[in-house]
Every structure is written in structure tokens, then in C-alpha cells.
Biopython code that builds the backbone (N, CA, C, O; Angstrom):
import numpy as np
from Bio.PDB.StructureBuilder import StructureBuilder

atoms = [
    (1, "UNK", "N", (47.800, -55.554, -13.363)),
    (1, "UNK", "CA", (46.356, -55.542, -13.438)),
    (1, "UNK", "C", (45.895, -56.347, -14.659)),
    (1, "UNK", "O", (46.359, -56.121, -15.777)),
    (2, "UNK", "N", (44.991, -57.270, -14.431)),
    (2, "UNK", "CA", (44.445, -58.063, -15.526)),
    (2, "UNK", "C", (43.278, -57.317, -16.144)),
    (2, "UNK", "O", (42.282, -57.054, -15.470)),
    (3, "UNK", "N", (43.389, -56.978, -17.409)),
    (3, "UNK", "CA", (42.353, -56.221, -18.116)),
    (3, "UNK", "C", (41.302, -57.134, -18.732)),
    (3, "UNK", "O", (40.243, -56.665, -19.148)),
    (4, "UNK", "N", (41.578, -58.421, -18.794)),
    (4, "UNK", "CA", (40.715, -59.351, -19.521)),
    (4, "UNK", "C", (39.460, -59.731, -18.732)),
    (4, "UNK", "O", (39.452, -59.731, -17.501)),
    (5, "UNK", "N", (38.418, -60.049, -19.468)),
    (5, "UNK", "CA", (37.181, -60.599, -18.914)),
    (5, "UNK", "C", (36.577, -59.752, -17.795)),
    (5, "UNK", "O", (36.190, -60.289, -16.758)),
    (6, "UNK", "N", (36.493, -58.450, -17.990)),
    (6, "UNK", "CA", (35.965, -57.590, -16.943)),
    (6, "UNK", "C", (34.562, -57.057, -17.208)),
    (6, "UNK", "O", (34.081, -56.215, -16.450)),
    (7, "UNK", "N", (33.894, -57.520, -18.259)),
    (7, "UNK", "CA", (32.553, -57.025, -18.593)),
    (7, "UNK", "C", (31.534, -58.157, -18.550)),
    (7, "UNK", "O", (31.853, -59.305, -18.859)),
    (8, "UNK", "N", (30.309, -57.823, -18.164)),
    (8, "UNK", "CA", (29.247, -58.822, -18.053)),
    (8, "UNK", "C", (28.631, -59.167, -19.405)),
    (8, "UNK", "O", (28.204, -60.302, -19.620)),
    (9, "UNK", "N", (28.579, -58.192, -20.325)),
    (9, "UNK", "CA", (27.975, -58.438, -21.633)),
    (9, "UNK", "C", (28.871, -57.913, -22.748)),
    (9, "UNK", "O", (29.725, -57.056, -22.523)),
    (10, "UNK", "N", (28.666, -58.433, -23.943)),
    (10, "UNK", "CA", (29.440, -57.971, -25.089)),
    (10, "UNK", "C", (29.107, -56.517, -25.406)),
    (10, "UNK", "O", (29.999, -55.749, -25.766)),
    (11, "UNK", "N", (27.843, -56.126, -25.281)),
    (11, "UNK", "CA", (27.444, -54.745, -25.548)),
    (11, "UNK", "C", (28.187, -53.800, -24.603)),
    (11, "UNK", "O", (28.694, -52.765, -25.036)),
    (12, "UNK", "N", (28.255, -54.147, -23.326)),
    (12, "UNK", "CA", (28.977, -53.324, -22.354)),
    (12, "UNK", "C", (30.457, -53.225, -22.730)),
    (12, "UNK", "O", (31.040, -52.141, -22.688)),
    (13, "UNK", "N", (31.057, -54.346, -23.094)),
    (13, "UNK", "CA", (32.474, -54.350, -23.474)),
    (13, "UNK", "C", (32.723, -53.453, -24.678)),
    (13, "UNK", "O", (33.650, -52.643, -24.666)),
    (14, "UNK", "N", (31.903, -53.591, -25.718)),
    (14, "UNK", "CA", (32.104, -52.795, -26.929)),
    (14, "UNK", "C", (31.912, -51.302, -26.660)),
    (14, "UNK", "O", (32.646, -50.478, -27.205)),
    (15, "UNK", "N", (30.938, -50.949, -25.830)),
    (15, "UNK", "CA", (30.723, -49.535, -25.485)),
    (15, "UNK", "C", (31.912, -48.965, -24.724)),
    (15, "UNK", "O", (32.379, -47.868, -25.029)),
    (16, "UNK", "N", (32.402, -49.704, -23.740)),
    (16, "UNK", "CA", (33.529, -49.221, -22.931)),
    (16, "UNK", "C", (34.819, -49.157, -23.751)),
    (16, "UNK", "O", (35.592, -48.208, -23.620)),
    (17, "UNK", "N", (35.046, -50.146, -24.579)),
    (17, "UNK", "CA", (36.234, -50.127, -25.427)),
    (17, "UNK", "C", (36.177, -48.955, -26.402)),
    (17, "UNK", "O", (37.195, -48.310, -26.658)),
    (18, "UNK", "N", (35.000, -48.677, -26.944)),
    (18, "UNK", "CA", (34.823, -47.537, -27.842)),
    (18, "UNK", "C", (35.182, -46.234, -27.119)),
    (18, "UNK", "O", (35.861, -45.377, -27.684)),
    (19, "UNK", "N", (34.734, -46.089, -25.891)),
    (19, "UNK", "CA", (35.056, -44.890, -25.102)),
    (19, "UNK", "C", (36.557, -44.750, -24.891)),
    (19, "UNK", "O", (37.072, -43.640, -24.759)),
    (20, "UNK", "N", (37.256, -45.883, -24.859)),
    (20, "UNK", "CA", (38.707, -45.868, -24.642)),
    (20, "UNK", "C", (39.495, -45.828, -25.946)),
    (20, "UNK", "O", (40.711, -46.013, -25.944)),
    (21, "UNK", "N", (38.800, -45.584, -27.065)),
    (21, "UNK", "CA", (39.499, -45.366, -28.329)),
    (21, "UNK", "C", (39.540, -46.538, -29.277)),
    (21, "UNK", "O", (40.104, -46.421, -30.365)),
    (22, "UNK", "N", (38.959, -47.672, -28.901)),
    (22, "UNK", "CA", (38.919, -48.835, -29.790)),
    (22, "UNK", "C", (37.685, -48.704, -30.679)),
    (22, "UNK", "O", (36.677, -49.379, -30.470)),
    (23, "UNK", "N", (37.784, -47.826, -31.667)),
    (23, "UNK", "CA", (36.620, -47.403, -32.448)),
    (23, "UNK", "C", (36.487, -48.097, -33.803)),
    (23, "UNK", "O", (35.435, -48.001, -34.435)),
    (24, "UNK", "N", (37.499, -48.775, -34.250)),
    (24, "UNK", "CA", (37.459, -49.420, -35.563)),
    (24, "UNK", "C", (36.959, -50.854, -35.442)),
    (24, "UNK", "O", (37.237, -51.539, -34.458)),
    (25, "UNK", "N", (36.217, -51.299, -36.455)),
    (25, "UNK", "CA", (35.712, -52.666, -36.506)),
    (25, "UNK", "C", (36.578, -53.472, -37.465)),
    (25, "UNK", "O", (36.562, -53.248, -38.675)),
    (26, "UNK", "N", (37.327, -54.407, -36.912)),
    (26, "UNK", "CA", (38.211, -55.244, -37.716)),
    (26, "UNK", "C", (37.661, -56.658, -37.816)),
    (26, "UNK", "O", (36.759, -57.054, -37.078)),
    (27, "UNK", "N", (38.229, -57.397, -38.745)),
    (27, "UNK", "CA", (38.026, -58.842, -38.826)),
    (27, "UNK", "C", (39.334, -59.434, -39.334)),
    (27, "UNK", "O", (40.170, -58.718, -39.885)),
    (28, "UNK", "N", (39.509, -60.727, -39.151)),
    (28, "UNK", "CA", (40.677, -61.409, -39.701)),
    (28, "UNK", "C", (40.204, -62.098, -40.977)),
    (28, "UNK", "O", (39.279, -62.910, -40.955)),
    (29, "UNK", "N", (40.855, -61.757, -42.089)),
    (29, "UNK", "CA", (40.415, -62.310, -43.381)),
    (29, "UNK", "C", (40.995, -63.707, -43.616)),
    (29, "UNK", "O", (41.778, -64.214, -42.813)),
    (30, "UNK", "N", (40.595, -64.309, -44.724)),
    (30, "UNK", "CA", (41.013, -65.678, -45.029)),
    (30, "UNK", "C", (42.507, -65.805, -45.305)),
    (30, "UNK", "O", (43.029, -66.918, -45.366)),
    (31, "UNK", "N", (43.201, -64.680, -45.472)),
    (31, "UNK", "CA", (44.651, -64.684, -45.705)),
    (31, "UNK", "C", (45.429, -64.485, -44.405)),
    (31, "UNK", "O", (46.655, -64.372, -44.430)),
    (32, "UNK", "N", (44.726, -64.440, -43.267)),
    (32, "UNK", "CA", (45.387, -64.293, -41.979)),
    (32, "UNK", "C", (45.875, -62.885, -41.707)),
    (32, "UNK", "O", (46.881, -62.694, -41.024)),
    (33, "UNK", "N", (45.166, -61.895, -42.239)),
    (33, "UNK", "CA", (45.503, -60.494, -42.005)),
    (33, "UNK", "C", (44.335, -59.795, -41.329)),
    (33, "UNK", "O", (43.173, -60.109, -41.588)),
    (34, "UNK", "N", (44.657, -58.841, -40.457)),
    (34, "UNK", "CA", (43.629, -57.994, -39.878)),
    (34, "UNK", "C", (43.146, -57.057, -40.971)),
    (34, "UNK", "O", (43.948, -56.504, -41.723)),
    (35, "UNK", "N", (41.841, -56.881, -41.056)),
    (35, "UNK", "CA", (41.278, -56.135, -42.171)),
    (35, "UNK", "C", (40.193, -55.181, -41.677)),
    (35, "UNK", "O", (39.424, -55.495, -40.768)),
    (36, "UNK", "N", (40.159, -53.999, -42.311)),
    (36, "UNK", "CA", (39.104, -53.035, -42.050)),
    (36, "UNK", "C", (38.483, -52.640, -43.377)),
    (36, "UNK", "O", (39.169, -52.144, -44.270)),
    (37, "UNK", "N", (37.190, -52.861, -43.502)),
    (37, "UNK", "CA", (36.438, -52.484, -44.707)),
    (37, "UNK", "C", (37.037, -53.028, -46.000)),
    (37, "UNK", "O", (36.896, -52.416, -47.059)),
    (38, "UNK", "N", (37.684, -54.144, -45.917)),
    (38, "UNK", "CA", (38.293, -54.800, -47.088)),
    (38, "UNK", "C", (39.288, -53.913, -47.837)),
    (38, "UNK", "O", (39.685, -54.239, -48.955)),
    (39, "UNK", "N", (39.691, -52.801, -47.234)),
    (39, "UNK", "CA", (40.616, -51.899, -47.915)),
    (39, "UNK", "C", (41.966, -51.802, -47.202)),
    (39, "UNK", "O", (43.001, -51.689, -47.859)),
    (40, "UNK", "N", (41.968, -51.842, -45.884)),
    (40, "UNK", "CA", (43.226, -51.748, -45.131)),
    (40, "UNK", "C", (43.531, -53.118, -44.544)),
    (40, "UNK", "O", (42.663, -53.755, -43.947)),
    (41, "UNK", "N", (44.763, -53.564, -44.717)),
    (41, "UNK", "CA", (45.170, -54.884, -44.253)),
    (41, "UNK", "C", (46.439, -54.762, -43.407)),
    (41, "UNK", "O", (47.342, -53.986, -43.720)),
    (42, "UNK", "N", (46.483, -55.552, -42.324)),
    (42, "UNK", "CA", (47.628, -55.539, -41.419)),
    (42, "UNK", "C", (48.073, -56.975, -41.161)),
    (42, "UNK", "O", (47.268, -57.791, -40.712)),
    (43, "UNK", "N", (49.344, -57.304, -41.434)),
    (43, "UNK", "CA", (49.849, -58.635, -41.095)),
    (43, "UNK", "C", (50.043, -58.738, -39.570)),
    (43, "UNK", "O", (50.063, -57.714, -38.889)),
    (44, "UNK", "N", (50.182, -59.941, -39.035)),
    (44, "UNK", "CA", (50.354, -60.102, -37.591)),
    (44, "UNK", "C", (51.488, -59.268, -37.005)),
    (44, "UNK", "O", (51.393, -58.827, -35.859)),
    (45, "UNK", "N", (52.545, -59.044, -37.754)),
    (45, "UNK", "CA", (53.693, -58.278, -37.242)),
    (45, "UNK", "C", (53.361, -56.810, -36.985)),
    (45, "UNK", "O", (54.143, -56.105, -36.348)),
    (46, "UNK", "N", (52.208, -56.340, -37.474)),
    (46, "UNK", "CA", (51.826, -54.938, -37.305)),
    (46, "UNK", "C", (50.655, -54.743, -36.337)),
    (46, "UNK", "O", (50.016, -53.691, -36.336)),
    (47, "UNK", "N", (50.375, -55.769, -35.507)),
    (47, "UNK", "CA", (49.211, -55.704, -34.621)),
    (47, "UNK", "C", (49.589, -56.163, -33.216)),
    (47, "UNK", "O", (50.389, -57.083, -33.046)),
    (48, "UNK", "N", (49.001, -55.508, -32.207)),
    (48, "UNK", "CA", (49.167, -55.886, -30.808)),
    (48, "UNK", "C", (47.797, -56.212, -30.207)),
    (48, "UNK", "O", (46.807, -55.536, -30.488)),
    (49, "UNK", "N", (47.759, -57.248, -29.383)),
    (49, "UNK", "CA", (46.549, -57.581, -28.633)),
    (49, "UNK", "C", (46.646, -56.910, -27.271)),
    (49, "UNK", "O", (47.580, -57.179, -26.516)),
    (50, "UNK", "N", (45.689, -56.035, -26.945)),
    (50, "UNK", "CA", (45.695, -55.319, -25.670)),
    (50, "UNK", "C", (44.842, -55.984, -24.603)),
    (50, "UNK", "O", (45.197, -55.948, -23.425)),
    (51, "UNK", "N", (43.730, -56.587, -24.987)),
    (51, "UNK", "CA", (42.883, -57.289, -24.030)),
    (51, "UNK", "C", (41.839, -58.104, -24.774)),
    (51, "UNK", "O", (41.621, -57.907, -25.969)),
    (52, "UNK", "N", (41.191, -59.026, -24.057)),
    (52, "UNK", "CA", (40.109, -59.809, -24.644)),
    (52, "UNK", "C", (39.048, -60.062, -23.583)),
    (52, "UNK", "O", (39.325, -60.032, -22.384)),
    (53, "UNK", "N", (37.823, -60.311, -24.048)),
    (53, "UNK", "CA", (36.688, -60.530, -23.150)),
    (53, "UNK", "C", (35.816, -61.633, -23.732)),
    (53, "UNK", "O", (35.360, -61.538, -24.872)),
    (54, "UNK", "N", (35.587, -62.685, -22.939)),
    (54, "UNK", "CA", (34.779, -63.830, -23.377)),
    (54, "UNK", "C", (33.378, -63.735, -22.780)),
    (54, "UNK", "O", (33.186, -63.224, -21.676)),
    (55, "UNK", "N", (32.404, -64.243, -23.539)),
    (55, "UNK", "CA", (31.000, -64.195, -23.100)),
    (55, "UNK", "C", (30.294, -65.487, -23.462)),
    (55, "UNK", "O", (30.560, -66.084, -24.505)),
    (56, "UNK", "N", (29.381, -65.916, -22.581)),
    (56, "UNK", "CA", (28.496, -67.046, -22.853)),
    (56, "UNK", "C", (27.120, -66.500, -23.168)),
    (56, "UNK", "O", (26.706, -65.480, -22.617)),
    (57, "UNK", "N", (26.412, -67.180, -24.053)),
    (57, "UNK", "CA", (25.052, -66.770, -24.382)),
    (57, "UNK", "C", (24.140, -66.893, -23.171)),
    (57, "UNK", "O", (24.275, -67.837, -22.392)),
    (58, "UNK", "N", (23.219, -65.962, -23.000)),
    (58, "UNK", "CA", (22.320, -65.951, -21.847)),
    (58, "UNK", "C", (21.407, -67.177, -21.825)),
    (58, "UNK", "O", (21.101, -67.699, -20.754)),
    (59, "UNK", "N", (20.974, -67.635, -22.989)),
    (59, "UNK", "CA", (20.051, -68.768, -23.030)),
    (59, "UNK", "C", (20.741, -70.075, -23.387)),
    (59, "UNK", "O", (20.196, -71.154, -23.149)),
    (60, "UNK", "N", (21.940, -69.984, -23.958)),
    (60, "UNK", "CA", (22.650, -71.188, -24.354)),
    (60, "UNK", "C", (24.134, -71.029, -24.029)),
    (60, "UNK", "O", (24.846, -70.323, -24.744)),
    (61, "UNK", "N", (24.615, -71.677, -22.956)),
    (61, "UNK", "CA", (26.022, -71.529, -22.573)),
    (61, "UNK", "C", (27.014, -71.941, -23.655)),
    (61, "UNK", "O", (28.166, -71.509, -23.630)),
    (62, "UNK", "N", (26.583, -72.771, -24.606)),
    (62, "UNK", "CA", (27.505, -73.159, -25.680)),
    (62, "UNK", "C", (27.612, -72.080, -26.753)),
    (62, "UNK", "O", (28.452, -72.178, -27.648)),
    (63, "UNK", "N", (26.767, -71.051, -26.672)),
    (63, "UNK", "CA", (26.813, -69.912, -27.591)),
    (63, "UNK", "C", (27.805, -68.904, -27.017)),
    (63, "UNK", "O", (27.421, -67.979, -26.302)),
    (64, "UNK", "N", (29.088, -69.094, -27.340)),
    (64, "UNK", "CA", (30.138, -68.275, -26.740)),
    (64, "UNK", "C", (30.763, -67.348, -27.777)),
    (64, "UNK", "O", (30.876, -67.695, -28.953)),
    (65, "UNK", "N", (31.165, -66.171, -27.322)),
    (65, "UNK", "CA", (31.835, -65.227, -28.209)),
    (65, "UNK", "C", (32.981, -64.562, -27.456)),
    (65, "UNK", "O", (33.075, -64.640, -26.231)),
    (66, "UNK", "N", (33.845, -63.907, -28.220)),
    (66, "UNK", "CA", (35.006, -63.225, -27.643)),
    (66, "UNK", "C", (35.217, -61.911, -28.383)),
    (66, "UNK", "O", (35.043, -61.835, -29.599)),
    (67, "UNK", "N", (35.595, -60.876, -27.633)),
    (67, "UNK", "CA", (35.937, -59.569, -28.194)),
    (67, "UNK", "C", (37.417, -59.347, -27.934)),
    (67, "UNK", "O", (37.869, -59.425, -26.792)),
    (68, "UNK", "N", (38.167, -59.073, -28.984)),
    (68, "UNK", "CA", (39.586, -58.748, -28.874)),
    (68, "UNK", "C", (39.758, -57.245, -29.068)),
    (68, "UNK", "O", (39.194, -56.678, -30.003)),
    (69, "UNK", "N", (40.527, -56.592, -28.201)),
    (69, "UNK", "CA", (40.887, -55.183, -28.370)),
    (69, "UNK", "C", (42.320, -55.148, -28.897)),
    (69, "UNK", "O", (43.248, -55.612, -28.234)),
    (70, "UNK", "N", (42.491, -54.586, -30.110)),
    (70, "UNK", "CA", (43.792, -54.601, -30.778)),
    (70, "UNK", "C", (44.208, -53.192, -31.205)),
    (70, "UNK", "O", (43.392, -52.275, -31.300)),
    (71, "UNK", "N", (45.507, -53.061, -31.456)),
    (71, "UNK", "CA", (46.041, -51.809, -31.985)),
    (71, "UNK", "C", (47.064, -52.131, -33.050)),
    (71, "UNK", "O", (47.903, -53.015, -32.874)),
    (72, "UNK", "N", (46.992, -51.402, -34.168)),
    (72, "UNK", "CA", (47.972, -51.580, -35.236)),
    (72, "UNK", "C", (49.203, -50.735, -34.938)),
    (72, "UNK", "O", (49.154, -49.817, -34.119)),
    (73, "UNK", "N", (50.292, -51.048, -35.600)),
    (73, "UNK", "CA", (51.535, -50.282, -35.408)),
    (73, "UNK", "C", (51.357, -48.823, -35.811)),
    (73, "UNK", "O", (52.107, -47.963, -35.349)),
    (74, "UNK", "N", (50.362, -48.525, -36.677)),
    (74, "UNK", "CA", (50.107, -47.140, -37.079)),
    (74, "UNK", "C", (49.262, -46.394, -36.045)),
    (74, "UNK", "O", (48.997, -45.202, -36.200)),
    (75, "UNK", "N", (48.834, -47.103, -34.979)),
    (75, "UNK", "CA", (48.093, -46.451, -33.906)),
    (75, "UNK", "C", (46.584, -46.628, -33.970)),
    (75, "UNK", "O", (45.878, -46.174, -33.070)),
    (76, "UNK", "N", (46.072, -47.276, -35.010)),
    (76, "UNK", "CA", (44.636, -47.498, -35.134)),
    (76, "UNK", "C", (44.199, -48.559, -34.129)),
    (76, "UNK", "O", (44.758, -49.654, -34.081)),
    (77, "UNK", "N", (43.183, -48.215, -33.320)),
    (77, "UNK", "CA", (42.685, -49.137, -32.310)),
    (77, "UNK", "C", (41.272, -49.578, -32.663)),
    (77, "UNK", "O", (40.457, -48.782, -33.129)),
    (78, "UNK", "N", (40.994, -50.863, -32.434)),
    (78, "UNK", "CA", (39.676, -51.378, -32.731)),
    (78, "UNK", "C", (39.435, -52.728, -32.105)),
    (78, "UNK", "O", (40.228, -53.203, -31.291)),
    (79, "UNK", "N", (38.328, -53.346, -32.492)),
    (79, "UNK", "CA", (37.935, -54.627, -31.932)),
    (79, "UNK", "C", (37.705, -55.656, -33.028)),
    (79, "UNK", "O", (37.392, -55.326, -34.172)),
    (80, "UNK", "N", (37.870, -56.912, -32.637)),
    (80, "UNK", "CA", (37.537, -58.059, -33.469)),
    (80, "UNK", "C", (36.585, -58.917, -32.642)),
    (80, "UNK", "O", (36.899, -59.258, -31.502)),
    (81, "UNK", "N", (35.439, -59.266, -33.194)),
    (81, "UNK", "CA", (34.471, -60.129, -32.514)),
    (81, "UNK", "C", (34.471, -61.473, -33.223)),
    (81, "UNK", "O", (34.444, -61.538, -34.452)),
    (82, "UNK", "N", (34.503, -62.554, -32.433)),
    (82, "UNK", "CA", (34.519, -63.893, -33.008)),
    (82, "UNK", "C", (33.743, -64.831, -32.092)),
    (82, "UNK", "O", (33.498, -64.516, -30.928)),
    (83, "UNK", "N", (33.359, -65.987, -32.629)),
    (83, "UNK", "CA", (32.824, -67.051, -31.793)),
    (83, "UNK", "C", (33.984, -67.616, -30.990)),
    (83, "UNK", "O", (35.146, -67.499, -31.378)),
    (84, "UNK", "N", (33.648, -68.226, -29.869)),
    (84, "UNK", "CA", (34.687, -68.787, -29.017)),
    (84, "UNK", "C", (34.405, -70.267, -28.810)),
    (84, "UNK", "O", (33.248, -70.679, -28.731)),
    (85, "UNK", "N", (35.447, -71.052, -28.723)),
    (85, "UNK", "CA", (35.273, -72.486, -28.523)),
    (85, "UNK", "C", (35.193, -73.205, -29.857)),
    (85, "UNK", "O", (35.836, -72.803, -30.827)),
    (86, "UNK", "N", (34.399, -74.276, -29.905)),
    (86, "UNK", "CA", (34.323, -75.124, -31.099)),
    (86, "UNK", "C", (33.839, -74.358, -32.327)),
    (86, "UNK", "O", (34.214, -74.702, -33.448)),
    (87, "UNK", "N", (33.005, -73.316, -32.139)),
    (87, "UNK", "CA", (32.474, -72.567, -33.275)),
    (87, "UNK", "C", (33.355, -71.422, -33.726)),
    (87, "UNK", "O", (33.012, -70.723, -34.680)),
    (88, "UNK", "N", (34.473, -71.215, -33.069)),
    (88, "UNK", "CA", (35.345, -70.087, -33.388)),
    (88, "UNK", "C", (36.104, -70.276, -34.680)),
    (88, "UNK", "O", (36.267, -71.394, -35.169)),
    (89, "UNK", "N", (36.560, -69.179, -35.217)),
    (89, "UNK", "CA", (37.333, -69.193, -36.452)),
    (89, "UNK", "C", (38.775, -69.604, -36.171)),
    (89, "UNK", "O", (39.461, -68.974, -35.365)),
    (90, "UNK", "N", (39.230, -70.659, -36.837)),
    (90, "UNK", "CA", (40.613, -71.098, -36.680)),
    (90, "UNK", "C", (41.577, -70.029, -37.187)),
    (90, "UNK", "O", (42.660, -69.856, -36.627)),
    (91, "UNK", "N", (41.191, -69.313, -38.242)),
    (91, "UNK", "CA", (42.051, -68.263, -38.802)),
    (91, "UNK", "C", (42.217, -67.121, -37.787)),
    (91, "UNK", "O", (43.326, -66.626, -37.583)),
    (92, "UNK", "N", (41.115, -66.710, -37.156)),
    (92, "UNK", "CA", (41.186, -65.637, -36.164)),
    (92, "UNK", "C", (42.003, -66.080, -34.957)),
    (92, "UNK", "O", (42.841, -65.325, -34.464)),
    (93, "UNK", "N", (41.768, -67.281, -34.485)),
    (93, "UNK", "CA", (42.503, -67.799, -33.333)),
    (93, "UNK", "C", (44.005, -67.861, -33.621)),
    (93, "UNK", "O", (44.814, -67.457, -32.787)),
    (94, "UNK", "N", (44.369, -68.357, -34.778)),
    (94, "UNK", "CA", (45.793, -68.435, -35.158)),
    (94, "UNK", "C", (46.403, -67.039, -35.225)),
    (94, "UNK", "O", (47.517, -66.825, -34.747)),
    (95, "UNK", "N", (45.675, -66.085, -35.817)),
    (95, "UNK", "CA", (46.157, -64.706, -35.917)),
    (95, "UNK", "C", (46.401, -64.137, -34.519)),
    (95, "UNK", "O", (47.471, -63.588, -34.255)),
    (96, "UNK", "N", (45.419, -64.263, -33.622)),
    (96, "UNK", "CA", (45.541, -63.685, -32.282)),
    (96, "UNK", "C", (46.679, -64.319, -31.492)),
    (96, "UNK", "O", (47.314, -63.650, -30.676)),
    (97, "UNK", "N", (46.943, -65.597, -31.723)),
    (97, "UNK", "CA", (48.042, -66.265, -31.037)),
    (97, "UNK", "C", (49.411, -65.886, -31.606)),
    (97, "UNK", "O", (50.434, -66.148, -30.974)),
    (98, "UNK", "N", (49.440, -65.276, -32.789)),
    (98, "UNK", "CA", (50.719, -64.945, -33.428)),
    (98, "UNK", "C", (51.112, -63.472, -33.297)),
    (98, "UNK", "O", (52.217, -63.095, -33.689)),
    (99, "UNK", "N", (50.221, -62.631, -32.749)),
    (99, "UNK", "CA", (50.548, -61.209, -32.630)),
    (99, "UNK", "C", (51.144, -60.914, -31.253)),
    (99, "UNK", "O", (51.061, -61.739, -30.343)),
    (100, "UNK", "N", (51.744, -59.735, -31.110)),
    (100, "UNK", "CA", (52.303, -59.319, -29.815)),
    (100, "UNK", "C", (51.206, -59.301, -28.763)),
    (100, "UNK", "O", (50.143, -58.715, -28.973)),
    (101, "UNK", "N", (51.463, -59.938, -27.640)),
    (101, "UNK", "CA", (50.501, -60.050, -26.556)),
    (101, "UNK", "C", (50.808, -58.993, -25.507)),
    (101, "UNK", "O", (51.756, -59.148, -24.738)),
    (102, "UNK", "N", (50.029, -57.929, -25.463)),
    (102, "UNK", "CA", (50.266, -56.829, -24.531)),
    (102, "UNK", "C", (49.230, -56.788, -23.404)),
    (102, "UNK", "O", (49.253, -55.868, -22.586)),
    (103, "UNK", "N", (48.328, -57.764, -23.348)),
    (103, "UNK", "CA", (47.212, -57.673, -22.428)),
    (103, "UNK", "C", (47.585, -57.829, -20.961)),
    (103, "UNK", "O", (46.756, -57.554, -20.094)),
    (104, "UNK", "N", (48.798, -58.258, -20.655)),
    (104, "UNK", "CA", (49.183, -58.409, -19.251)),
    (104, "UNK", "C", (50.202, -57.376, -18.808)),
    (104, "UNK", "O", (50.746, -57.473, -17.709)),
    (105, "UNK", "N", (50.465, -56.388, -19.653)),
    (105, "UNK", "CA", (51.441, -55.337, -19.309)),
    (105, "UNK", "C", (50.773, -54.201, -18.561)),
    (105, "UNK", "O", (51.436, -53.231, -18.192)),
]
sb = StructureBuilder()
sb.init_structure("model")
sb.init_model(0)
sb.init_chain("A")
sb.init_seg("    ")
for serial, (resi, resn, name, xyz) in enumerate(atoms, 1):
    if name == "N":
        sb.init_residue(resn, " ", resi, " ")
    sb.init_atom(name, np.array(xyz, "f"), 0.0, 1.0, " ", f" {name:<3s}", serial, name[0])
structure = sb.get_structure()
């Protein structure tokens, strides 16, 4: 079963992911680590990608974003939101491409 790209809006995706336990808000910092509140840091070896969802802006198709659903080795589940395409973060993209890919299992 493909879990990716199953929501019409980012708000819907974030609400549904939250209901499924992805409650933490992460970002990828400039050092290439997953970070929560600038206090907890996880290197790529401690993170799994479970699914992702891409969205186009309603008024501007070039306004694209992506939501990643991730889990740390300690069991913490959360999301990372980023721009997608030319405006996306190279650091976030590199991080997501280097972690365990579980979204097709």
C-alpha cells in the first residue's frame, strides 16, 4: 500500500498525521540534523521516513510544499514541512534522502 500523497491539503495531512501519533514539529537544521525546539537533535542514522505528501498552492501551482512523516529511533514521531521543488531546502532534501526509507513497507 502506498501511503504517500493521499491528502488534498496540507492542513488535512497534518491533522490526520497528528491523529496517528505524528505530534512533534521537527525541522532539519543547518548541520543536517533533525531538530525539535533547538534542544533535541537526531542525526540521519536515528531517523526513519514513513511517508510524505506533496501539495501545490491553490492560486499558484509553483507554490509547492511537502510534509514528511518521520520517526526517531527513540520512538518520537513527527512531521517536517518544507517547500518543494526549486524553492525547497537543499539541506532538508539531502537529509530525507539519507535516512531509512520506510514509506513503501
